[in-house]
Every structure is written in C-alpha cells, then in structure tokens.
C-alpha positions in Angstrom: -49.5 41.8 -34.2 -49.9 39.5 -37.2 -48.5 41.6 -39.7 -45.3 42.4 -37.6 -42.8 40.4 -35.8 -43.6 40.2 -32.0 -41.3 41.7 -29.3 -38.4 39.7 -28.0 -39.9 39.4 -24.6 -42.2 37.0 -26.3 -41.5 33.5 -25.5 -42.9 29.9 -25.5 -44.3 29.6 -21.6 -43.0 25.6 -22.0 -39.3 25.8 -22.9 -38.8 29.6 -23.2 -37.8 29.6 -26.7 -38.4 32.5 -28.8 -41.9 33.2 -30.8 -42.3 34.3 -34.4 -45.5 35.6 -36.1 -47.1 32.6 -38.1 -46.9 32.9 -41.8 -50.2 33.6 -43.5 -49.7 30.0 -45.4 -49.7 28.3 -42.2 -52.8 30.0 -40.5 -54.6 29.4 -44.0 -53.9 25.6 -43.8 -54.6 25.6 -40.0 -58.1 27.7 -40.6 -59.2 24.9 -43.1 -58.1 21.9 -40.8 -60.1 24.1 -38.0 -63.2 24.0 -40.2 -63.1 20.4 -41.0 -63.2 20.0 -37.3 -59.2 18.2 -37.1 -57.9 20.5 -34.8 -57.7 20.7 -30.8 -55.1 22.7 -28.3 -53.0 21.0 -26.0 -55.7 20.4 -23.4 -57.7 18.4 -25.6 -60.5 21.0 -26.8 -61.7 20.9 -30.4 -60.7 24.5 -31.8 -63.7 25.8 -33.4 -62.8 29.5 -34.2 -60.7 30.4 -37.0 -57.5 31.9 -35.9 -56.6 35.5 -36.8 -53.0 35.1 -36.0 -50.4 33.1 -34.1 -47.0 32.8 -32.6 -44.9 30.0 -33.7 -42.4 28.3 -31.7 -39.0 28.0 -33.1 -39.0 24.3 -33.8 -42.6 24.7 -35.5 -44.2 22.2 -33.4 -46.8 24.5 -31.2 -48.7 27.7 -32.2 -50.0 30.1 -29.6 -53.1 31.8 -30.8 -53.6 35.4 -31.4 -57.2 35.9 -30.1 -58.6 39.8 -30.6 -54.8 40.9 -31.1 -53.9 39.5 -27.9 -51.3 36.6 -27.6 -52.9 33.7 -25.7 -49.6 32.2 -24.1 -51.3 29.4 -22.1 -49.7 25.8 -22.7 -53.1 24.5 -22.6 -54.2 26.7 -25.4 -51.2 25.9 -27.6 -52.1 23.9 -31.1 -49.8 21.2 -32.1 -48.6 21.6 -35.6 -47.1 17.9 -35.8 -50.5 16.8 -38.2 -51.1 20.2 -40.0 
C-alpha cells in the first residue's frame, strides 16, 4: 500500500479530509526521530517501532501509521508532523 495512492474512501477520522500515502523522505525523517525517542502519538505514547508506511492528512499535520500493510486510522494513534 505504501507504493500506491490509497483508495479515495480513506479519510482522516478526525476531520474527514482525504489521506495520501506518505513520501519516502518523510518516513525516513520520521523513523530517524523515532529511533532518537522523539516521537509520540496523539495519545502521548512513545512510538518505538519504525514505520513501514503512513497516510498523511491533506494539511500535512498528521500521519496515520501503516502496520503490517494495514492503515491504523485511530485518532489516538496518529502522529503529529508539526515537529518533524
């Protein structure tokens, strides 16, 4: 799923805007920050595992992780991109 655009039905559960596949450069930056222990999800839990992919909200402020090729579209699991 990370190599293709997600289906149009996938939207942000918070504001219902479309989601797009995260660019590899963004995932690389995010995984570096995860390795450094600087990334928390919206629930405040530290993200400890590198991401294989993600879906980014149109405004580029949130990323929903893709784990085992399954998009995790839970608001608490979203990762803020404000500091990345």
